[in-house]
C-alpha positions in Angstrom: 115.0 109.6 195.7 116.5 112.1 193.2 114.5 114.5 191.4 114.1 113.7 187.8 113.6 116.9 185.4 110.1 116.8 183.6 110.3 116.5 179.9 108.6 119.1 177.8 105.8 117.7 175.6 106.9 119.9 172.7 109.6 118.9 170.3 111.4 122.2 170.5 111.8 123.7 173.7 114.4 125.0 176.3 118.2 124.8 174.5 116.7 123.5 171.4 114.8 126.7 170.4 117.6 129.0 169.2 119.3 126.1 167.1 115.9 125.5 165.5 115.3 129.0 164.6 118.7 129.1 162.9 117.9 126.1 160.9 114.8 127.6 159.9 116.4 130.6 158.9 119.0 128.5 156.9 116.1 126.5 155.2 114.3 129.7 154.2 117.5 130.9 152.4 118.2 127.5 150.7 114.7 127.2 149.7 114.7 130.7 148.2 117.8 129.8 146.2 116.5 126.5 144.8 113.2 128.1 143.9 114.9 130.5 142.0 117.1 128.1 140.2 114.5 125.6 139.2 111.9 126.4 136.4 111.3 125.8 132.7 114.8 127.2 132.1 117.2 125.7 134.9 119.7 128.1 136.2 122.5 126.7 138.4 122.3 127.9 141.9 125.9 129.3 141.4 124.6 131.4 138.7 121.8 132.5 140.6 124.1 133.6 143.6 126.2 135.7 140.8 123.0 137.3 139.8 122.0 138.4 143.3 125.5 139.5 144.2 125.7 141.7 141.1 122.4 143.4 141.5 122.7 143.8 145.3 126.3 144.6 145.9 127.8 145.1 142.3 130.2 142.2 143.1 130.1 138.7 141.6 130.6 137.7 137.9 128.4 139.7 135.2 125.4 137.4 134.1 124.4 137.3 130.5 121.3 139.3 129.8 119.0 136.3 129.5 120.1 134.7 132.9 119.8 138.3 134.3 116.3 138.6 133.2 115.2 135.3 134.4 116.8 135.3 137.7 116.4 138.9 138.7 113.4 140.3 136.7 111.1 137.2 136.8 111.9 134.4 139.4 113.3 136.7 142.4 110.4 138.8 142.9 107.8 135.7 142.5 109.8 133.7 145.2 110.2 136.7 147.6 106.6 137.4 147.2 105.7 133.8 148.0 107.9 133.9 151.4 106.2 137.2 152.2 102.6 135.8 151.6 103.5 132.8 153.7 104.9 134.6 156.5 102.2 137.3 156.5 99.2 134.8 156.4 101.1 132.7 159.2 101.2 135.9 161.4 97.5 136.6 160.7 96.6 133.2 161.8 98.6 133.7 164.9 96.8 136.9 165.6 93.3 135.5 165.1 94.0 132.4 167.0 95.0 134.5 170.1 92.1 136.8 169.5 89.4 134.2 169.8 91.6 131.7 171.7 90.8 129.0 169.4 93.9 127.3 167.6 91.7 126.3 164.8 90.7 129.7 163.8 91.6 131.0 160.1 92.5 134.4 159.2 89.8 134.3 156.4 86.9 133.9 158.8 86.6 137.7 159.1 85.5 138.0 155.5 88.7 139.9 154.6 89.3 137.4 151.8 86.0 137.5 150.6 85.8 141.4 150.5 89.0 141.4 148.5 88.1 138.8 146.0 84.8 140.8 145.5 86.8 143.9 144.8 89.2 142.0 142.4 86.5 140.3 140.5 84.5 143.5 140.1 87.6 145.2 138.6 88.2 142.3 136.2 84.8 141.9 135.1 83.1 145.3 135.0 86.1 147.9 135.0 83.9 149.8 137.4 86.9 150.6 139.7 89.0 151.8 136.9 86.9 155.1 137.3 88.4 155.5 140.7 91.9 154.8 139.4 92.3 151.5 141.0 93.6 148.4 139.5 93.0 144.7 140.5 95.2 145.0 143.4 93.8 148.4 144.6 90.3 147.1 144.3 91.1 143.9 146.2 92.7 146.0 149.0 89.7 148.5 149.1 87.3 145.5 149.2 89.1 143.9 152.0 89.3 147.2 154.1 85.5 147.8 153.5 84.6 144.3 154.7 87.0 144.8 157.7 85.2 148.0 158.7 81.7 146.4 158.3 82.9 143.4 160.5 84.2 145.7 163.0 81.0 147.5 163.2 78.7 144.6 163.5 80.9 142.9 166.1 80.9 145.5 168.7 78.5 145.1 171.7 78.4 148.0 174.3 82.0 149.3 173.1 83.6 146.0 173.4 84.7 143.4 170.7 83.7 139.8 171.3 85.3 136.9 169.8 81.9 135.2 169.2 80.6 138.4 167.4 83.7 138.7 165.3 83.2 135.2 163.9 79.5 135.4 163.3 80.0 138.8 161.7 83.0 137.6 159.6 81.3 134.5 158.3 78.1 136.6 157.3 80.0 138.9 155.5 82.1 136.1 153.7 78.9 134.6 152.6 77.5 137.9 151.3 80.9 138.6 149.4 81.1 135.0 148.0 77.4 135.4 146.7 78.1 138.5 145.1 81.4 137.1 143.5 79.7 134.2 142.3 77.1 136.2 140.5 80.0 138.3 138.8 81.5 135.2 137.6 78.3 134.1 135.9 78.2 137.3 134.1 81.9 137.2 132.9 82.8 136.1 129.5 85.3 133.0 129.0 88.4 134.9 128.8 87.6 136.8 132.0 86.4 133.8 133.9 89.8 132.1 133.4 91.6 135.1 135.0 89.0 135.4 137.9 89.2 131.6 138.7 93.1 131.7 138.8 93.2 134.8 141.0 90.6 133.4 143.4 92.6 130.3 143.7 95.8 132.3 144.4 99.1 132.9 142.4 102.3 134.8 142.8 102.9 134.4 138.9 103.7 137.7 137.3 104.9 139.5 140.5 107.2 142.2 140.1 109.5 144.2 142.5 107.0 147.1 143.1 104.6 144.2 144.4 106.9 143.5 147.2 107.1 146.9 149.0 103.6 146.9 150.8 103.8 143.2 151.9 107.3 143.6 153.3 106.4 146.9 155.2 103.2 145.3 156.5 104.9 142.1 157.7 107.9 143.9 159.4 105.6 146.4 161.1 103.2 143.7 162.3 106.2 141.4 163.4 107.7 144.0 165.6 104.3 145.2 167.1 103.3 141.5 168.0 106.8 140.6 169.3 106.4 143.6 171.9 102.9 142.3 172.6 103.6 138.7 173.2 103.3 138.4 177.0 100.0 140.3 176.7 98.9 137.8 174.2 99.9 134.8 176.5 97.9 136.5 179.2 94.9 136.8 177.0 95.0 133.0 176.3 94.1 132.6 180.1 90.9 134.3 179.6 89.8 138.0 179.6 89.2 138.4 183.5 92.7 136.9 184.2 94.4 139.0 181.7 92.7 142.3 182.9 93.9 141.3 186.4 97.2 141.1 185.2 97.0 144.7 183.8 96.5 143.7 180.3 94.3 146.2 178.3 92.0 143.5 176.7 89.8 145.8 174.6 92.9 147.6 173.1 94.8 144.2 172.7 91.8 142.7 170.7 91.5 145.6 168.4 95.3 145.5 167.8 95.0 141.8 167.0 92.1 142.3 164.8 93.8 145.1 163.0 97.0 143.3 162.4 95.4 140.1 161.1 93.1 141.9 159.0 95.8 144.1 157.6 98.1 141.3 156.7 95.5 139.2 155.1 94.3 142.3 153.2 97.8 143.2 151.9 98.6 139.6 150.9 95.1 138.6 149.3 95.4 141.9 147.2 98.6 140.9 145.6 98.6 137.1 145.7 94.8 136.3 145.5 93.2 133.7 147.7 95.8 131.2 149.4 93.9 129.1 152.1 95.4 126.9 154.9 98.6 128.7 155.5 97.3 130.8 158.3 95.5 127.8 159.8 98.0 124.9 159.6 101.4 126.8 160.0 100.7 128.5 163.4 98.8 125.3 164.9 101.8 123.2 163.9 104.1 125.7 165.4 102.2 125.6 168.7 102.5 121.8 168.6 106.3 122.1 168.1 107.3 125.0 170.3 104.3 125.4 172.8 101.8 128.2 173.5 104.5 131.1 174.3 103.9 133.6 171.8 107.5 134.9 172.3 108.4 131.6 170.3 105.3 131.1 168.2 105.5 134.3 166.3 109.1 134.1 164.9 108.8 130.4 164.3 105.5 130.8 162.4 106.9 133.6 160.3 109.9 131.6 159.2 108.0 128.3 158.7 105.3 130.0 156.8 107.9 131.6 154.5 109.5 128.3 153.9 106.1 126.4 153.3 104.8 128.7 150.7 108.1 129.0 148.8 108.2 125.4 148.4 104.5 125.0 147.5 105.1 127.7 144.8 107.8 125.5 143.5 105.5 122.6 143.2 103.0 124.6 141.2 105.5 125.4 138.6 107.1 121.9 138.4 104.2 119.5 138.8 102.5 119.9 135.6 105.1 121.7 133.1 104.6 123.8 131.2 101.3 124.5 132.8 101.0 126.1 136.3 98.8 124.9 139.1 97.1 127.8 141.2 98.8 127.8 144.5 95.5 127.6 146.6 95.0 124.2 145.2 98.5 122.9 146.3 98.1 124.4 149.8 94.8 122.8 150.2 96.0 119.4 149.0 99.1 119.4 151.3 97.4 121.3 154.1 94.2 119.3 154.7 95.8 115.8 155.3 98.8 117.6 157.1 96.1 119.2 159.5 94.2 115.9 160.0 97.4 114.3 161.1 98.2 117.1 163.4 94.7 116.8 165.0 95.3 113.0 165.2 98.6 113.6 167.0 97.0 116.2 169.3 94.3 113.7 170.4 97.1 111.2 171.3 98.9 113.8 173.5 95.4 114.6 175.3 94.9 111.0 176.1 
């Protein structure tokens, strides 16, 4: 009997992978253009391209000052920050899920988000961090790094990092940070409380060009490093002993994944606030689409996370005009049912 080639259970595999990556890259560029165009003041996509070309290359038709300000000064930094936040949180999710070998792990489980929230709320309600010259963003980043160091110290056992210890230490620090943050909210006046709640729920409103530098560098460096470690990450998924037998430095790889996921989360949370579900849903969905190979998971997660958050930010600006919905609310509303649908589909595959 003639042999029949076995079909892959994943939607994107083999020859379909390169075209899929190209489609995702095109979808990202298109979503960015549309997101810059749509808003309280509609700017045609053609004018958006003229403004971008004028500022980037010096070509294109000279835009009027109002269009220049709307497109280049206000919307473009906001949309790019949303893309960077989506890409960074998705990469953080990939790192964490590889670290603990659990596709349902979330980058906020290490308490990094709670530490960042505590630092930001402390800056907004007490002004204590102003003494050290830190604003809200600086205080958030300092709080996230402090929580990371505490989790790292608590999770070590005989010089080794254990996945279970990392989760337990992260959950403990997260609860502690949330408790102190809640107390500070009770002490805040009404005007401060509104700003605190909006920040805790996540937002890229008010983004400026300087806000993009650190997230862009962090995402680029972590992407390059993770791509070079994709094969060892695949080996780690088979178990510590098997990975060590294949020549993988398991302890060094665990530390690298911990630092990368925590750094990405800290950087994103410090500039965009608490945005949940992205680092949980996107990597898991990507694994269902392309399989467990991190050489494919990392690029697709990067692109899909960026597209997802750009479109979510667009929804936050258009669903309740002229008001704006915190981005974390929309990611939860979209992410929860989507995640449940993924779980249901996964159960069918396993039957």
